[in-house]
N, C-alpha and C positions, 0 to 999 in steps of 0.2 A: 435213614441215615444213622439213626441212633443205634439200630440193630447192628449195622456194619461197624460202628465205633466200639461198641461193647464186644463184638467179636474179636476185632483187632486188638482191644485192650486185653481180653482173655488170653488171646493167642501169644501176645507179647509177654504176659505174665508167665507163661510156661516156658517160652523160648529165651527170654532175656532176663538178667537180673537187674531190674530197675525199681527204683522207689515208685509208689503209686502216682505221685505227681509228675514224675519224668515219664512214666508209662503213658499217662494221659496225654501229656504234650506230644509225645511221640505217636501215639495213635491218631490224634487229630491232625498232625502233620502229614502222616501217611495218606489219610483220607482226604486232605486238602492239596495234596501235591499235584504238580502239573503232569498230565499224562504224557506217555511217549508219543501219542499221535498229535500232539498240539505243538504248533510251531510258534516259537517265541520271537517277539520283535527284538531288536538289538539292545534297546534300553533295558528290557525285562531281562535279558541275559546278563548285561552288565551289573544290574542291581542284585540278581541272585548270586553272581560270582563275588560281589563285594560283601554280601551278607554271609556267604560261606566262609570267607577268609577272616572274618571277625569272630567266627565260632572258636570256642576253646579247642576242640578237636575237629579240624577240617580234612583230615586224611581219610577217615573211615566213617561209615554209618553206625548207628548204635549197634546194628547186628553184625558189625565187622566187615562189611563189604568196602572195597576200596571206592573212594570218590574221585580221586585224582591220581593218575599214574604217569611216569615219564618212561618213554621209550625211545630208543636210538632210531636213526633212520634205517639201519639195517634191520632191527626188529620190525619195522613197519613195513619194510619191502618184503620180509619173509611171510607176513600176513597175507600178502597179495600174490605170492609166487604159487 
């Protein structure tokens, strides 16, 4: 686990412009995150969403990926056509 954490820390140092303490927090968060294959209970989902919206920047990840996006019904329909 320490090896993975150090690898992520070094990778973040190269790719992101973060102070060391932010990089460490980000690296720990990445390694401790919920995997895509795990199904969350409703209460866990609600807690995560509440925590997300208390963040200073809840629109994107530190690496710039969108967390939440709004799409119209037409845009949604086009994805399934």
